[in-house]
Legacy VTK file of the C-alpha trace (Angstrom):
# vtk DataFile Version 3.0
C-alpha trace
ASCII
DATASET POLYDATA
POINTS 400 float
-16.685 25.681 20.085
-17.414 22.998 17.508
-16.965 20.256 20.089
-19.207 22.129 22.548
-22.016 22.373 19.996
-21.690 18.671 19.201
-22.057 17.742 22.857
-25.121 19.943 23.174
-26.739 18.594 20.017
-26.018 14.900 20.737
-29.186 14.298 22.845
-31.362 16.046 20.212
-30.248 14.490 16.943
-33.674 14.352 15.298
-34.546 17.913 16.284
-31.243 19.240 14.944
-31.655 17.313 11.679
-35.213 18.573 11.224
-34.115 22.160 11.841
-31.299 21.734 9.312
-33.667 20.410 6.657
-36.098 23.280 7.260
-33.247 25.761 6.885
-32.094 23.988 3.709
-35.639 24.135 2.337
-35.695 27.892 2.997
-32.450 28.348 1.049
-33.736 26.190 -1.813
-36.991 28.145 -2.025
-34.880 31.298 -2.013
-33.069 30.001 -5.095
-36.413 29.256 -6.742
-37.730 32.758 -5.979
-34.472 34.360 -7.175
-34.733 32.716 -10.594
-38.495 33.292 -10.767
-38.052 37.008 -10.077
-35.105 37.625 -12.427
-36.068 35.381 -15.312
-37.251 37.238 -18.459
-39.743 34.443 -19.029
-42.736 33.540 -16.938
-41.945 30.485 -14.795
-44.292 28.200 -12.863
-43.584 28.955 -9.172
-45.378 26.178 -7.319
-43.766 23.246 -9.172
-40.335 24.625 -8.209
-41.344 24.930 -4.550
-42.823 21.415 -4.594
-39.622 19.963 -6.060
-37.632 21.763 -3.345
-39.829 20.279 -0.623
-39.611 16.763 -2.045
-35.813 17.058 -2.340
-35.437 18.069 1.314
-37.741 15.238 2.465
-35.726 12.694 0.425
-32.600 13.663 2.359
-34.029 11.874 5.411
-32.877 8.569 3.825
-29.428 9.758 2.741
-27.581 7.798 5.457
-29.080 4.390 4.746
-29.412 4.716 0.965
-26.985 7.408 -0.216
-26.745 6.380 -3.888
-30.525 5.976 -4.279
-31.184 9.379 -2.681
-28.542 10.971 -4.909
-30.248 9.497 -7.975
-33.661 10.822 -6.947
-32.332 14.294 -6.196
-30.502 14.371 -9.515
-33.823 13.719 -11.234
-35.575 16.436 -9.181
-32.840 18.966 -9.988
-32.988 18.150 -13.693
-36.755 18.625 -13.541
-36.247 22.070 -11.968
-33.812 22.928 -14.782
-36.370 21.720 -17.336
-38.878 24.180 -15.846
-36.416 26.960 -16.690
-34.899 27.558 -13.266
-31.225 28.451 -13.117
-29.168 25.768 -11.356
-27.669 27.987 -8.662
-26.024 26.643 -5.469
-29.195 27.655 -3.574
-31.478 25.643 -5.849
-29.012 22.722 -5.915
-28.608 22.688 -2.110
-30.333 19.301 -1.518
-28.385 17.726 -4.390
-25.076 19.044 -3.009
-25.899 17.683 0.448
-26.755 14.303 -1.097
-23.482 14.296 -3.050
-21.521 15.080 0.134
-23.325 12.337 2.098
-22.647 9.839 -0.676
-18.946 10.715 -0.847
-18.599 10.264 2.922
-20.257 6.831 3.011
-19.274 4.991 -0.172
-15.908 3.965 -1.585
-13.573 6.267 -3.461
-14.390 4.726 -6.817
-18.162 4.919 -6.260
-17.803 8.529 -5.086
-16.165 9.801 -8.232
-18.264 7.672 -10.558
-21.438 9.104 -9.035
-20.005 12.657 -9.073
-19.105 12.402 -12.754
-22.533 11.013 -13.642
-24.341 13.778 -11.720
-22.058 16.393 -13.280
-22.821 15.026 -16.737
-26.547 15.216 -16.005
-26.279 18.821 -14.852
-24.146 19.820 -17.845
-26.613 18.135 -20.207
-29.507 19.924 -18.513
-27.777 23.306 -18.917
-26.913 22.678 -22.573
-30.123 21.102 -23.818
-32.704 23.078 -21.842
-33.329 26.847 -21.693
-30.718 28.632 -19.635
-30.577 31.941 -17.818
-29.708 34.627 -20.410
-28.064 31.879 -22.506
-25.000 32.029 -20.226
-22.843 28.895 -20.382
-21.008 29.963 -17.215
-24.166 30.025 -15.095
-25.922 27.108 -16.760
-23.037 24.623 -17.179
-19.765 25.511 -15.408
-21.317 26.653 -12.157
-23.342 23.435 -11.418
-20.468 21.143 -12.426
-17.977 23.007 -10.238
-20.221 22.874 -7.149
-20.932 19.155 -7.521
-17.240 18.271 -7.903
-16.374 20.525 -4.973
-18.827 18.768 -2.631
-17.661 15.349 -3.887
-14.048 16.286 -3.056
-15.087 17.617 0.359
-16.924 14.399 1.188
-13.961 12.306 0.035
-11.646 14.336 2.257
-13.881 13.791 5.292
-14.097 10.056 4.538
-10.310 9.766 4.278
-9.879 11.655 7.565
-12.287 9.309 9.306
-10.596 6.225 7.879
-7.217 7.594 8.955
-8.524 8.228 12.483
-9.897 4.680 12.675
-6.593 3.247 11.396
-4.632 5.263 13.976
-6.908 4.054 16.759
-6.494 0.425 15.642
-2.727 0.874 15.400
-2.628 2.362 18.890
-4.655 -0.582 20.227
-2.359 -3.102 18.556
0.684 -1.295 19.899
-0.709 -1.299 23.435
-1.443 -5.014 23.128
2.082 -5.723 21.858
3.610 -3.692 24.692
1.453 -5.546 27.209
2.534 -8.908 25.775
6.168 -7.773 25.828
5.891 -6.780 29.488
4.276 -10.124 30.306
7.091 -11.994 28.546
9.727 -9.968 30.400
8.010 -10.615 33.709
7.819 -14.339 32.964
11.527 -14.407 32.160
12.328 -12.559 35.391
10.214 -14.960 37.463
11.745 -17.948 35.667
15.235 -16.690 36.502
14.320 -16.186 40.146
12.727 -19.622 40.476
15.640 -21.287 38.707
18.196 -19.588 40.943
16.310 -20.438 44.143
15.493 -24.051 43.285
18.785 -24.912 41.583
21.012 -23.430 44.287
19.301 -24.704 47.422
18.382 -28.127 46.078
21.900 -28.604 44.732
23.330 -27.762 48.154
20.819 -30.052 49.849
21.719 -32.879 47.461
25.448 -32.306 48.022
24.988 -32.229 51.815
22.971 -35.440 51.760
25.548 -37.175 49.517
28.417 -36.015 51.745
26.631 -37.156 54.898
25.961 -40.545 53.326
29.614 -40.848 52.357
30.801 -39.976 55.892
28.141 -41.917 57.770
30.295 -45.023 58.313
33.761 -43.532 58.617
33.045 -40.163 60.300
29.574 -40.318 61.839
30.105 -37.138 63.852
30.799 -35.098 60.721
27.850 -36.735 58.969
25.537 -35.753 61.834
26.869 -32.192 61.722
26.080 -31.945 58.032
22.615 -33.432 58.562
21.965 -30.878 61.296
22.509 -28.086 58.741
20.445 -29.759 56.021
17.091 -28.471 57.396
18.487 -24.930 57.292
19.192 -25.294 53.572
15.757 -26.694 52.768
14.069 -24.072 54.980
15.920 -21.281 53.141
14.790 -22.770 49.820
11.189 -22.868 50.998
11.335 -19.270 52.253
12.674 -17.858 48.991
10.348 -20.047 46.937
7.364 -18.896 48.989
8.362 -15.246 48.633
8.748 -15.564 44.862
5.514 -17.469 44.315
3.696 -15.155 46.710
4.348 -12.227 44.386
2.427 -14.041 41.642
-0.662 -14.354 43.838
-0.798 -10.672 44.770
-2.991 -8.400 42.639
-1.624 -5.336 44.455
1.828 -4.161 45.455
2.041 -4.192 49.272
5.613 -2.938 49.482
5.654 -3.022 53.293
4.966 -6.772 53.362
7.756 -7.751 50.949
11.092 -8.943 52.245
14.150 -7.184 50.860
15.762 -8.812 47.842
19.036 -10.627 48.516
22.271 -8.813 47.793
26.005 -9.016 48.359
25.429 -8.505 52.090
24.258 -12.147 52.154
27.487 -13.348 50.572
28.917 -14.744 53.869
25.786 -16.855 54.366
26.062 -18.126 50.793
29.693 -19.116 51.364
28.770 -20.913 54.606
25.977 -22.856 52.899
28.438 -23.944 50.202
30.863 -25.029 52.916
28.242 -27.320 54.441
27.930 -28.989 51.021
31.685 -29.602 50.913
32.664 -26.671 48.690
35.308 -24.315 50.066
34.979 -20.828 48.596
37.778 -18.261 48.866
36.563 -14.682 48.587
38.845 -11.855 47.473
37.813 -8.208 47.234
39.890 -5.733 45.199
39.337 -1.991 45.165
37.155 0.204 47.346
33.686 -1.213 47.800
30.937 0.990 46.412
27.211 1.009 47.176
25.094 -0.801 44.591
21.580 -0.138 43.444
19.008 -2.769 44.538
18.726 -4.167 41.012
22.488 -4.377 40.546
22.948 -5.837 44.030
20.413 -8.584 43.309
21.963 -9.267 39.886
25.457 -9.669 41.336
24.239 -11.961 44.118
22.231 -14.200 41.772
25.112 -14.546 39.319
27.508 -15.544 42.123
24.903 -17.926 43.542
24.347 -19.647 40.197
28.094 -19.840 39.458
28.808 -21.503 42.829
25.872 -23.839 42.264
27.392 -24.961 38.968
30.735 -25.513 40.701
29.005 -27.671 43.318
27.312 -29.793 40.646
29.948 -30.091 37.943
33.433 -29.204 39.224
36.129 -31.868 39.606
37.499 -30.196 42.755
35.757 -29.019 45.939
37.316 -25.546 45.959
36.402 -22.307 44.195
37.775 -18.760 44.106
35.477 -15.748 44.095
36.951 -12.347 43.255
35.111 -9.025 43.402
36.973 -6.143 41.727
35.612 -2.611 42.206
36.566 0.261 39.903
35.015 3.738 39.746
32.627 2.568 37.035
32.483 -1.227 37.073
32.161 -4.243 39.317
33.816 -7.387 37.986
32.809 -10.787 39.406
35.020 -13.801 38.744
34.298 -17.355 39.935
37.045 -19.877 39.171
37.560 -23.534 40.007
40.734 -25.497 39.259
41.057 -28.992 37.879
42.258 -31.654 40.283
45.720 -33.005 39.597
45.598 -35.839 37.094
41.860 -35.355 36.385
40.293 -33.537 33.471
37.668 -30.923 34.047
34.244 -32.512 34.251
31.944 -31.518 31.437
28.870 -29.533 32.393
25.744 -31.546 33.044
22.508 -31.323 31.142
21.110 -28.550 33.309
24.098 -26.240 33.211
23.180 -24.673 29.901
20.125 -22.968 31.346
22.137 -21.735 34.323
24.668 -20.059 32.026
21.846 -18.607 29.955
20.217 -17.197 33.086
23.450 -15.564 34.214
23.997 -14.084 30.759
20.441 -12.672 30.683
20.898 -11.091 34.114
24.185 -9.479 33.146
22.845 -8.216 29.825
19.679 -6.770 31.398
21.889 -4.772 33.801
23.972 -3.422 30.909
27.024 -5.594 31.614
28.995 -8.340 29.903
29.282 -12.059 30.649
31.736 -14.794 29.736
31.976 -18.422 30.812
34.251 -21.186 29.590
37.154 -23.531 30.232
40.519 -21.976 31.057
43.647 -22.918 29.074
45.408 -24.005 32.271
42.436 -26.122 33.300
39.282 -25.561 35.239
36.306 -23.364 34.525
35.776 -19.637 34.912
32.727 -17.397 35.021
33.401 -13.664 34.626
30.885 -10.841 34.638
31.329 -7.069 34.453
28.490 -4.861 35.685
28.372 -1.050 35.238
28.108 0.927 38.468
26.852 4.074 36.663
24.291 4.544 33.912
26.661 6.596 31.703
29.767 4.831 30.422
32.413 6.627 28.409
33.981 5.104 25.324
37.460 5.241 26.852
36.434 2.959 29.732
34.361 0.085 28.390
33.571 -3.101 30.338
36.187 -5.784 29.783
35.957 -9.353 30.938
LINES 1 401
400 0 1 2 3 4 5 6 7 8 9 10 11 12 13 14 15 16 17 18 19 20 21 22 23 24 25 26 27 28 29 30 31 32 33 34 35 36 37 38 39 40 41 42 43 44 45 46 47 48 49 50 51 52 53 54 55 56 57 58 59 60 61 62 63 64 65 66 67 68 69 70 71 72 73 74 75 76 77 78 79 80 81 82 83 84 85 86 87 88 89 90 91 92 93 94 95 96 97 98 99 100 101 102 103 104 105 106 107 108 109 110 111 112 113 114 115 116 117 118 119 120 121 122 123 124 125 126 127 128 129 130 131 132 133 134 135 136 137 138 139 140 141 142 143 144 145 146 147 148 149 150 151 152 153 154 155 156 157 158 159 160 161 162 163 164 165 166 167 168 169 170 171 172 173 174 175 176 177 178 179 180 181 182 183 184 185 186 187 188 189 190 191 192 193 194 195 196 197 198 199 200 201 202 203 204 205 206 207 208 209 210 211 212 213 214 215 216 217 218 219 220 221 222 223 224 225 226 227 228 229 230 231 232 233 234 235 236 237 238 239 240 241 242 243 244 245 246 247 248 249 250 251 252 253 254 255 256 257 258 259 260 261 262 263 264 265 266 267 268 269 270 271 272 273 274 275 276 277 278 279 280 281 282 283 284 285 286 287 288 289 290 291 292 293 294 295 296 297 298 299 300 301 302 303 304 305 306 307 308 309 310 311 312 313 314 315 316 317 318 319 320 321 322 323 324 325 326 327 328 329 330 331 332 333 334 335 336 337 338 339 340 341 342 343 344 345 346 347 348 349 350 351 352 353 354 355 356 357 358 359 360 361 362 363 364 365 366 367 368 369 370 371 372 373 374 375 376 377 378 379 380 381 382 383 384 385 386 387 388 389 390 391 392 393 394 395 396 397 398 399
């Protein structure tokens, strides 16, 4: 109901304020008439009514100049007390409204300083000037209690408003932080995709070109065969690069126009492309194959792709072993390359660190584990364990 009345009164602010001041003036005059009728002494009526009217008119400036209006109304109320009128809540109505408006708009310290000063003025007026039936309760305690009550009420409203503003600002900052966090995550995802696409296909293209150059003089037929497959590698790189960059240009989400993300179903094509670059990959599958979610399928494919790319760039031998082990709860991917006889394992190149970091981020984002390093018997191994279900028991934890 309160909210409904506020909406109705919003277009008529001045009319509502004028009606409120007229009603306040009526209550104040009622306080004047009450004291005038019950006082054993003869009181001047019209000065009390005039002071009530001036007090209500002064309230028009309470929003822009709250402390000045409070000072003026304190003087008017003291003048009414000097005329012999009892300082009842009805007579003090304009002063109480001014005290409330001041407490809402000024600081906490200024609120209570002004309230104590006004209270002191009212107490002094009740003690030094004639009171109603010489009653200290009506002349002193009653005005002081009402002033302090309205000061506390105004302070409470001010604190509530400040708290609401602080909550709104905190909510805005939190939304901004969440938006920045989502942008950072999206940038990292796009960076991983671009790195996987560019690094894999360009590495294969570079290996195919180097192999064809090496075989051009001794085995020209094999060199021509490799060169025939080189456009397929570059075309695949351009297709995936175009699809990834195309997502950045779209301001909508046309799901029907997007090609499906690569998964383990493209593993034979990945092995064939590595073969054209001179890398023989042996694939072994252990356990019963289980369907993967699209995110997990893409994660597994990209990790295998990046691991084979690193083998193509840095391995001392031209062979690699890929093992996929399925369990009821986990999929374990292992990519291993041996060291050639009599040759140490080649150290990773400058760009391999980011490839390992990308694979680790992918595995971690899917809730799995990742390990990469040199084997004691020689060679290099990349192992990753991905959970097939969202709930993992403590008895069966992912092991690499």
